[in-house]
C-alpha positions in Angstrom: 94.2 73.1 94.3 94.0 75.3 91.2 96.9 76.7 89.1 96.6 79.0 86.2 99.8 79.8 84.2 100.1 83.1 82.5 102.8 85.2 80.8 102.7 89.0 80.9 105.2 91.6 79.6 105.2 95.3 80.0 107.1 98.1 78.3 107.1 101.8 79.1 109.1 104.8 80.1 109.0 105.5 83.8 109.7 108.9 85.3 108.9 110.3 88.7 105.4 111.4 89.5 103.8 110.7 86.1 101.5 108.3 84.3 103.1 105.4 82.5 101.3 103.7 79.6 101.9 99.9 79.5 101.1 97.5 76.7 100.5 94.2 78.3 99.8 90.7 77.0 98.4 88.2 79.5 98.1 84.6 78.4 95.8 82.3 80.3 97.3 78.8 79.7 95.4 76.3 81.8 94.0 75.3 85.1 95.0 71.9 86.6 94.1 69.8 89.6 90.5 70.7 89.3 88.6 68.7 92.0 85.7 68.2 89.5 85.0 65.2 87.2 83.0 67.1 84.6 81.7 70.5 83.8 82.7 73.6 81.8 85.0 76.4 83.1 85.9 79.9 81.9 88.2 82.7 83.2 87.3 86.4 83.4 89.8 89.2 83.5 89.2 92.6 84.9 91.5 95.5 85.4 90.8 97.2 88.7 90.1 101.0 88.2 90.4 100.5 84.5 88.3 99.8 81.4 89.7 96.4 80.4 87.5 93.3 80.7 88.1 89.9 79.0 86.8 86.4 79.1 88.2 83.1 77.8 86.1 80.6 75.9 84.2 78.0 77.9 86.1 74.7 77.9 85.3 71.2 79.2 87.1 69.8 82.2 89.1 66.8 81.0 91.2 64.7 83.4 90.8 67.4 86.1 92.4 70.0 83.7 91.2 72.7 81.3 93.4 74.1 78.6 92.7 77.6 77.3 95.9 79.0 75.7 94.2 82.4 75.1 96.0 85.7 75.1 94.6 89.2 76.0 96.2 92.5 75.0 95.5 95.5 77.1 96.8 99.0 77.7 96.9 100.4 81.2 98.0 103.5 82.8 100.1 103.1 86.0 101.0 106.1 88.0 104.4 106.5 89.6 105.4 108.2 92.8 109.1 109.3 93.0 110.0 106.7 90.4 108.1 103.8 92.0 105.1 102.4 90.2 101.9 102.4 92.2 100.1 99.0 92.4 97.6 98.2 89.6 95.9 94.9 89.8 94.4 92.7 87.1 91.9 90.2 88.7 91.5 86.7 87.0 88.5 84.8 88.2 87.6 81.2 87.3 83.9 80.2 87.0 82.0 77.0 86.3 78.9 77.0 84.1 75.8 75.5 85.8 72.2 74.8 84.7 73.3 74.3 81.1 75.2 77.6 81.0 72.4 79.7 82.3 74.2 80.4 85.6 77.7 80.4 86.9 79.5 79.2 90.1 82.6 81.0 91.3 85.6 78.7 91.9 88.3 81.3 92.8 90.4 84.2 91.7 93.9 85.7 91.9 95.3 89.1 91.3 98.3 90.1 89.1 100.0 93.2 90.2 101.0 94.7 86.8 103.2 97.4 88.5 105.3 94.7 90.1 105.5 92.7 86.9 106.5 95.9 84.9 109.2 96.8 87.5 110.9 93.4 87.3 109.9 92.8 83.7 110.0 89.0 84.2 107.3 86.5 83.2 105.4 85.0 86.1 104.1 81.5 86.0 101.6 79.6 88.1 99.1 80.9 90.7 96.9 79.2 93.2 93.3 80.4 93.2 92.0 82.1 96.3 88.5 81.2 97.3 85.7 83.8 97.4 
């Protein structure tokens, strides 16, 4: 039902059994096929076991779609074990404002495995939200 497109790119030097520092840019493009006629949505980003947190602006649902086109830059440290990067997830959750913006309602989330993206160094596009 929900799809968010993003681009991420990672660069670093990887060696066995060490920490690798990655500069990453994640772009939240849009969410489409929203089964709501009206309301305001925003996306929150959180690096698991890390310090990064980000949030898009709140945007109005128009024709079952919300466009953000917002980029977030973050640095994260990913450990490697015998040359293989150990999983490091960035969670993107989408929420709806309710009660005039005083409260929020969770719509869904997805995880981006930054270690996987760094290993293949290819942009990934489109995700379906998982329900809470």
